[in-house]
N, CA, C and O of each residue as an XYZ file, in Angstrom:
168
protein
N      64.574    -22.940      9.370
C      64.300    -21.676     10.029
C      63.763    -20.646      9.031
O      62.787    -19.953      9.319
N      64.391    -20.548      7.874
C      63.946    -19.595      6.862
C      62.554    -19.960      6.375
O      61.728    -19.085      6.119
N      62.300    -21.256      6.249
C      60.989    -21.713      5.786
C      59.895    -21.297      6.775
O      58.812    -20.881      6.363
N      60.177    -21.408      8.070
C      59.202    -21.001      9.082
C      58.933    -19.499      9.008
O      57.792    -19.057      9.145
N      60.001    -18.714      8.788
C      59.819    -17.269      8.682
C      58.978    -16.904      7.466
O      58.148    -15.997      7.535
N      59.184    -17.600      6.359
C      58.382    -17.349      5.160
C      56.920    -17.705      5.394
O      56.024    -16.988      4.948
N      56.681    -18.796      6.084
C      55.303    -19.199      6.382
C      54.635    -18.163      7.279
O      53.491    -17.775      7.041
N      55.347    -17.717      8.308
C      54.793    -16.710      9.220
C      54.530    -15.405      8.464
O      53.490    -14.777      8.660
N      55.459    -14.998      7.608
C      55.278    -13.776      6.831
C      54.074    -13.914      5.896
O      53.317    -12.959      5.717
N      53.894    -15.082      5.305
C      52.743    -15.322      4.438
C      51.437    -15.240      5.202
O      50.475    -14.634      4.730
N      51.397    -15.843      6.373
C      50.183    -15.810      7.191
C      49.861    -14.370      7.604
O      48.701    -13.959      7.576
N      50.874    -13.619      7.981
C      50.660    -12.220      8.375
C      50.176    -11.406      7.177
O      49.297    -10.555      7.314
N      50.746    -11.665      6.017
C      50.325    -10.960      4.808
C      48.874    -11.237      4.461
O      48.123    -10.318      4.133
N      48.481    -12.494      4.533
C      47.091    -12.861      4.244
C      46.150    -12.228      5.266
O      45.085    -11.728      4.906
N      46.543    -12.249      6.537
C      45.704    -11.643      7.577
C      45.537    -10.142      7.331
O      44.453     -9.594      7.530
N      46.606     -9.486      6.900
C      46.525     -8.049      6.622
C      45.580     -7.779      5.450
O      44.800     -6.828      5.493
N      45.642     -8.605      4.408
C      44.745     -8.428      3.267
C      43.291     -8.638      3.669
O      42.414     -7.885      3.247
N      43.035     -9.649      4.474
C      41.669     -9.919      4.930
C      41.156     -8.750      5.767
O      40.018     -8.312      5.598
N      41.998     -8.247      6.669
C      41.588     -7.121      7.505
C      41.297     -5.892      6.647
O      40.348     -5.157      6.919
N      42.105     -5.667      5.619
C      41.894     -4.528      4.726
C      40.571     -4.670      3.976
O      39.837     -3.693      3.827
N      40.261     -5.883      3.501
C      38.997     -6.125      2.794
C      37.804     -5.882      3.716
O      36.818     -5.260      3.318
N      37.901     -6.376      4.945
C      36.799     -6.208      5.901
C      36.586     -4.734      6.211
O      35.447     -4.270      6.260
N      37.683     -3.985      6.422
C      37.561     -2.567      6.715
C      36.944     -1.828      5.525
O      36.087     -0.964      5.708
N      37.372     -2.159      4.326
C      36.823     -1.505      3.133
C      35.332     -1.806      3.002
O      34.546     -0.929      2.645
N      34.950     -3.039      3.292
C      33.547     -3.418      3.209
C      32.716     -2.655      4.243
O      31.629     -2.165      3.936
N      33.228     -2.562      5.451
C      32.501     -1.831      6.495
C      32.400     -0.349      6.168
O      31.361      0.271      6.394
N      33.484      0.225      5.634
C      33.454      1.636      5.263
C      32.439      1.893      4.158
O      31.698      2.874      4.200
N      32.411      1.002      3.170
C      31.460      1.172      2.064
C      30.028      1.027      2.559
O      29.149      1.778      2.137
N      29.784      0.069      3.449
C      28.445     -0.114      3.999
C      28.010      1.134      4.773
O      26.861      1.562      4.659
N      28.912      1.715      5.552
C      28.588      2.917      6.311
C      28.297      4.085      5.367
O      27.390      4.880      5.615
N      29.070      4.182      4.287
C      28.847      5.254      3.327
C      27.484      5.111      2.654
O      26.757      6.093      2.505
N      27.139      3.888      2.249
C      25.826      3.662      1.625
C      24.702      3.942      2.611
O      23.667      4.495      2.238
N      24.902      3.564      3.857
C      23.873      3.817      4.872
C      23.653      5.321      5.020
O      22.516      5.787      5.092
N      24.744      6.068      5.063
C      24.641      7.517      5.192
C      23.986      8.142      3.960
O      23.200      9.082      4.078
N      24.312      7.619      2.786
C      23.796      8.190      1.551
C      22.327      7.859      1.315
O      21.626      8.619      0.647
N      21.852      6.742      1.849
C      20.498      6.303      1.526
C      19.489      6.559      2.651
O      18.294      6.339      2.455
N      19.936      7.012      3.803
C      18.970      7.315      4.859
C      18.567      8.784      4.748
O      19.380      9.642      4.406
N      17.319      9.049      5.038
C      16.842     10.421      4.932
C      17.436     11.235      6.094
O      17.603     10.719      7.199
N      17.743     12.475      5.839
C      18.316     13.306      6.905
C      17.283     13.609      7.990
O      16.083     13.698      7.726
N      17.764     13.757      9.168
C      16.895     14.075     10.304
C      16.756     15.609     10.369
O      17.663     16.308     10.821
N      15.617     16.103      9.913
C      15.427     17.561      9.803
C      14.580     18.122     10.928
O      13.812     19.063     10.723
N      14.712     17.564     12.083
C      13.926     18.067     13.227
C      14.425     19.398     13.691
O      13.882     19.965     14.639
């Protein structure tokens, strides 16, 4: 039983790290997009 809980906790931990990496990557991409596109001065 304890072994199953450790496995589940490990899987959840890895999933959280992956989600954090993906969010950081998307945030950085959005920041670069904002920084490198010319402003709309209409």
